[in-house]
Each structure stands twice: as structure tokens, then as C-alpha cells.
C-alpha positions in Angstrom: -9.2 -17.3 -28.0 -12.6 -18.8 -27.4 -13.0 -21.3 -24.5 -13.4 -24.0 -27.2 -10.1 -23.1 -28.9 -8.4 -23.0 -25.5 -9.6 -26.5 -24.6 -8.6 -28.0 -27.9 -5.2 -26.2 -27.9 -4.3 -27.3 -24.4 -4.7 -31.0 -25.2 -2.6 -30.9 -28.4 0.7 -32.6 -28.2 3.6 -30.3 -27.3 6.5 -29.6 -29.6 9.5 -28.0 -27.9 10.9 -24.8 -29.5 14.0 -25.1 -31.5 17.1 -25.3 -29.4 15.4 -26.7 -26.3 17.9 -28.3 -24.0 18.0 -31.8 -22.5 14.8 -32.7 -20.8 12.9 -29.7 -22.2 10.8 -31.8 -24.6 9.0 -33.6 -21.9 5.8 -31.7 -21.3 4.7 -31.5 -17.6 1.2 -32.0 -16.4 0.3 -28.4 -17.1 -0.3 -29.5 -20.7 -3.6 -30.7 -19.5 -4.6 -27.4 -17.9 -8.4 -27.6 -17.6 -10.5 -24.9 -19.1 -11.8 -24.3 -15.5 -8.3 -23.1 -14.5 -8.5 -20.5 -17.3 -11.9 -19.4 -16.0 -10.6 -19.3 -12.4 -7.6 -17.1 -13.5 -10.0 -14.7 -15.2 -12.3 -14.5 -12.1 -9.8 -14.8 -9.2 -6.6 -13.3 -10.7 -4.5 -16.2 -9.3 -4.3 -20.0 -9.7 -2.0 -22.7 -8.6 -0.3 -24.9 -11.2 1.0 -28.3 -9.9 4.0 -29.7 -11.7 4.2 -27.0 -14.3 8.0 -27.6 -14.6 9.7 -30.9 -14.9 12.4 -32.0 -12.4 15.1 -31.2 -15.1 13.6 -27.7 -15.5 13.6 -27.1 -11.7 17.3 -28.1 -11.6 18.0 -25.8 -14.5 16.3 -22.9 -12.8 18.0 -23.6 -9.4 21.4 -23.5 -11.2 20.5 -20.2 -12.8 19.4 -18.8 -9.5 22.7 -19.7 -7.8 24.6 -18.2 -10.7 22.5 -15.0 -10.5 23.1 -14.8 -6.7 26.9 -15.1 -7.3 26.8 -12.4 -10.0 24.1 -9.8 -9.1 23.3 -7.2 -11.6 23.3 -3.4 -11.1 19.6 -3.6 -10.7 19.8 -5.9 -7.7 18.7 -4.7 -4.3 18.4 -5.9 -0.7 14.8 -5.4 0.4 15.3 -6.3 4.0 16.4 -4.1 6.9 20.1 -4.1 8.0 19.2 -5.8 11.3 17.2 -8.6 9.7 18.7 -12.0 10.7 18.3 -13.1 7.1 18.4 -11.3 3.8 15.8 -10.6 1.1 17.6 -10.2 -2.2 15.9 -9.2 -5.5 17.3 -8.9 -9.0 15.7 -8.1 -12.4 16.0 -8.6 -16.1 18.6 -11.2 -16.1 17.3 -13.8 -18.6 19.1 -12.6 -21.6 22.4 -13.0 -19.8 21.5 -16.3 -17.9 21.1 -19.3 -20.2 19.3 -21.3 -17.5 16.7 -18.6 -17.1 16.4 -18.3 -20.9 15.8 -22.0 -21.3 13.0 -22.1 -18.8 11.3 -18.9 -19.9 11.4 -19.8 -23.6 11.3 -23.6 -23.8 9.3 -24.9 -20.8 5.5 -25.1 -20.6 5.3 -21.5 -19.3 4.7 -19.7 -22.6 2.0 -22.1 -23.6 0.3 -21.9 -20.2 0.7 -18.1 -20.3 -1.1 -17.9 -23.7 -4.0 -20.0 -22.3 -4.4 -18.0 -19.0 -4.2 -14.7 -20.8 -6.5 -15.9 -23.5 -4.1 -14.4 -26.0 -2.9 -15.5 -29.5 0.5 -14.1 -28.8 3.0 -14.4 -25.9 5.8 -11.9 -25.3 8.4 -12.1 -22.6 8.2 -9.1 -20.3 10.9 -9.7 -17.7 12.2 -12.0 -15.0 12.5 -11.3 -11.3 14.6 -13.1 -8.7 13.2 -13.1 -5.1 15.3 -14.9 -2.5 14.6 -14.9 1.2 17.5 -16.5 3.0 17.3 -18.5 6.2 15.4 -16.7 8.9 14.5 -13.6 6.9 11.9 -11.6 8.8 11.2 -9.1 6.1 7.6 -9.4 4.9 6.5 -8.5 1.4 3.7 -6.0 2.0 0.4 -6.0 0.0 0.8 -4.5 -3.4 0.0 -4.9 -7.1 2.8 -5.2 -9.7 1.5 -3.4 -12.7 1.5 0.1 -11.1 5.3 -0.2 -10.8 5.6 -1.1 -14.5 5.8 0.6 -17.9 3.0 -1.5 -19.5 -0.7 -1.0 -20.1 -3.2 -3.7 -21.0 -5.1 -6.5 -19.3 -3.6 -9.6 -20.9 -0.6 -10.5 -18.7 0.6 -13.1 -16.3 3.3 -13.6 -13.7 4.5 -17.1 -12.7 5.9 -17.3 -9.1 8.1 -20.4 -9.2 9.9 -21.7 -6.1 12.8 -24.2 -6.3 12.5 -24.9 -2.6 9.4 -26.3 -0.7 7.2 -23.4 0.5 4.9 -24.0 3.4 1.6 -22.3 3.7 2.9 -19.8 6.3 5.6 -18.5 3.9 3.8 -18.7 0.6 2.4 -15.8 -1.5 -1.1 -14.7 -0.6 -3.6 -13.1 -2.9 -6.9 -11.2 -2.6 -9.2 -12.9 -5.0 -10.7 -10.7 -7.7 -8.5 -7.7 -6.8 -7.3 -7.5 -10.4 -10.8 -6.4 -11.6 -10.0 -2.7 -12.1 -8.8 -0.6 -9.2 -5.1 0.5 -9.4 -3.6 1.0 -5.9 -0.8 3.4 -5.0 2.6 1.7 -5.3 5.0 2.3 -2.5 8.5 1.2 -1.5 8.5 -1.9 0.5 10.7 -0.8 3.4 9.6 2.8 4.0 6.3 3.0 2.1 7.3 6.0 0.0 5.4 7.0 -3.1 8.1 7.1 -5.8 6.0 6.2 -8.8 2.6 7.8 -9.3 2.3 11.2 -7.5 0.8 10.9 -4.0 -3.0 10.8 -4.1 -3.4 10.0 -7.8 -4.3 6.3 -7.1 -6.4 4.7 -4.4 -4.8 3.8 -1.1 -4.4 0.1 -0.3 -7.3 -1.3 1.8 -6.3 -2.5 5.3 -6.4 -6.2 4.4 -4.6 -7.6 7.4 -6.7 -5.5 9.8 -9.9 -6.8 8.3 -9.1 -10.2 6.9 -12.8 -11.4 7.0 -13.6 -8.7 4.4 -11.3 -10.2 1.7 -11.3 -13.6 0.1 -7.7 -14.7 0.3 -6.0 -17.4 -1.8 -2.8 -19.2 -0.8 -1.1 -22.6 -1.6 1.7 -24.6 -0.1 4.1 -25.3 -3.0 6.7 -27.9 -4.0 9.5 -27.5 -6.5 7.9 -27.8 -10.0 4.7 -26.0 -8.8 4.0 -22.4 -9.6 1.4 -19.8 -8.9 0.2 -17.7 -11.8 -1.3 -14.3 -11.1 -2.4 -11.2 -12.9 -0.2 -8.1 -12.5 -3.0 -6.2 -10.8 -3.8 -8.9 -8.3 -3.0 -7.8 -4.7 -0.5 -10.1 -3.1 1.8 -10.3 -0.1 3.9 -12.8 1.8 5.6 -13.2 5.2 9.2 -13.9 6.1 10.7 -17.4 6.3 11.7 -19.6 9.2 15.2 -20.2 10.5 15.4 -23.5 8.7 13.7 -22.3 5.5 15.3 -20.8 2.4 12.9 -19.5 -0.2 14.4 -19.2 -3.7 11.8 -17.9 -6.1 12.0 -17.1 -9.8 9.2 -15.0 -11.4 8.7 -15.1 -15.1 6.4 -12.4 -16.6 4.6 -12.5 -19.9 2.5 -10.1 -22.0 -0.4 -10.8 -24.4 -2.1 -9.3 -27.3 -3.3 -6.0 -25.8 0.0 -5.0 -24.0 1.2 -1.5 -24.9 4.1 0.6 -23.8 3.1 3.1 -21.0 5.7 5.8 -20.9 6.2 7.1 -17.3 7.8 10.3 -16.1 9.4 8.4 -13.3 11.8 5.5 -13.0 9.8 2.3 -13.2 10.6 -0.9 -11.4 12.3 -2.5 -13.2 13.6 0.4 -15.3 14.1 0.1 -19.0 16.5 3.0 -19.7 16.2 4.6 -23.1 13.2 2.6 -24.2 10.9 5.6 -24.6 13.4 7.1 -27.0 12.4 4.6 -29.7 9.2 3.0 -28.4 6.4 5.6 -28.1 3.6 5.7 -25.6 0.8 3.3 -26.6 3.0 1.3 -28.9 3.0 -2.5 -29.1 5.9 -3.8 -27.0 8.0 -4.7 -30.0 11.6 -4.6 -28.9 14.5 -7.1 -28.5 13.9 -6.8 -24.7 10.5 -8.3 -25.1 10.7 -11.1 -27.7 7.6 -12.7 -29.2 7.6 -16.4 -28.5 6.6 -19.2 -30.9 3.9 -21.4 -29.4 3.7 -24.8 -31.0 
């Protein structure tokens, strides 16, 4: 997409996809995403989107999160230490079994905004990711990129980090501006920093960002329900724990664009897609029922 096409496309009236639920046809302010935001995304690797979901969509998402927490999948994990006064819970790849997640991922403004930010003619769901830090959770999320954990190659991608609770600046996601530009950093486990993906030494070690904060341009935004942060899967990001009176329920929706290709790994990716390599070869377009192509109207 050229900048001119993006600008025209973003101001066109929105038509909800067939089957959209109640309240889904009301396009939020993200319909008017300015071309400057697309440029900032390409340059910085992260942007804030105010009011990208309607109140009805936030309520739908919150309902889906609570159902997910009550029915965790086999992929779910607790990412906090046993002695943490709170709990950091994650779960993955639920949207096809959670109608509330599916509604938001398919029928909200997210696919349309994803296409614009990725500068892509196509939008494909990659996966969803639940991240909940319960009251008083001390466990921080260390600096990392997402794409090295994945089974996907390509530059056209976007993740939306969407809280359904207010998130103050001290508990929000932080980014290193421009860190998506090319370098892949070694992915490690959050709790014990083990290399379980790429073999040790094959990727660059993470820079000491917190030790030298003046050397890195950092981005961070306080958020309200309905807001989201959009970021590239190679953008370095981290967050702290939450306070004793703060619960941080976050849903991440991840999308792929035109150049996304399957990257078969010899290790278990996070999330894993068991058996996918048996019928989707390395370098293939991500054409599979797990990753449906969305219609953008």
C-alpha cells in the first residue's frame, strides 16, 4: 500500500464483517488513524491507539478473559515465582474456542488497523495471547522480542496489547524505539533466562537496557480500557509488576501481512503449533485454518 492509498482507505466508512455481534458495527476512533501513525509505526516499531475498541468490545473482551481464566488450556503457564504475592498467568491460541475473543479479533477495528500499520493488502490472524498479572504481582516481564520465539518469518506483522483494566505508566509495556530495525536478540525463558529456542550464541545477546537507560529511546503510555499499543514482533519490550490494588488483564491479538512465511524450527516454538510442519513446508505462505485470512471492508 502506498501512503496515499492508506490515507484514503483509513477514512472510508467501515462495514462490519458478516456475523458481527451487537455493537460491533460502530467503528471506534481508530477509523481515523492518521498517516503519521503509520509512519511512526514503521520508524519506532510501536504506537499507542486511543479508543481502538468500543465499550461494548471491551466488555466482550473482558468476558472472554474471565472465561479463559476459568478454563485454562494445556498451553497455559504461570510465569511468576512460587513465592510471588500475586500471579502472572499466560495462555495462548484460544480464539477459535472462545467466541468473545473471536468476535474482537475478527470483527472489531483491529484487522483494519493492522492492515494499515503493516502496509499490507492482506491480514491473517496469527494467534492470541492472554497475559494477566493479578493483584500485587511482582514478576516483571524482562526485555525481549517476540518474533524469535515464533515460527514465522517476514517483516509485515503487528501485535496489539489491549488492557481491559486501567494501566498506569509504572505498570505499562515499555519499548525501545527502533529496535525492530533488524537485529534478532537471543530469546530466553522469563524466569530463569535459559536458551530453549535458538542455540546459545547464534543470536546477539540483549543489550543492558536498564543499566544504561540514557542510551535507548524508550516509549511507554498509560492506558485506559479501549486503548491499545500496537508493536512490531521484533520491537524490544518489557514491563514491571503491578501494585497491590492493581489487576492487569491484557489480551494480545497478533496479525500477519503479505510477506509472512512459515519458518520451521527444530525446537518447540512459543506458542507451539504441533504438526504444522507436516503439511506446511518451510518458506510457505501461512495458509492454514489456524491462520485465517480476514476480509477487510
